[in-house]
N, C-alpha and C positions, 0 to 999 in steps of 0.2 A: 429788484428782480435779479435772480441769479441766472447767468448764462454760462454754458460750457461750449467752447469751440475747440475743434481739434483737427489735426492733420493725420490722415491715414496713410499707411505704407504697407505694401506686401513685398515679401522677399522670396525669391526662388520658387514661385508657385504656391507659396503659403497664402491663405486668405489675408486680406487687408486688415491691419490692426491699427488702433489709435496710437500714433507715434509721439504726439506732442499735444498737450492740453493747455488751453488758456481759460482760467476761471475769471469771469467778469461779474461784477455786482454794480447795478445801476449804470451800465455803460463804461465802467472803469475796470481796468485789469487789476485783479486782486492777487493772482498768482499764476505762474505758468511753469511747465516742466513736463516730465513724463509722469505716467500714472504712479509709478513707484516713488518718484521724488515728491509728488503732491501728497501722497498718503503719509509720507514722513514729515512734511513741513506745513501743511495747510489743514487746520481743524475743520473748516467748512467743507472742503472737498472730501475729507475723511468721513465726516458725518453723512454727506450725500451718498457716498459709495456704500456705506453701511446700511442706509435706508433702502437703497436699491437692492442690496443683497437680501434684506428682510422681505421686501415686497416681491421680489422675483425668486425667492427661495434659492438664492445663489446662482441662478441661471443667467441673469443678465450680465453680471460682472464677476469674473472668476480670477483670482490672483494666480500668477504663474509660480 
């Protein structure tokens, strides 16, 4: 089972954003970092984000 855990942070009145992500598989940490770091380094996270973009037509996850 894949789990994503994250810490959100808002800055100066901006809406809260996911600041740090932990990718867990079967209760074990597979990878952690910012969204950008994980896109660059973790294939499973990258595939999940792409699947969410397809399912949500780009609405759920938008790159900065």
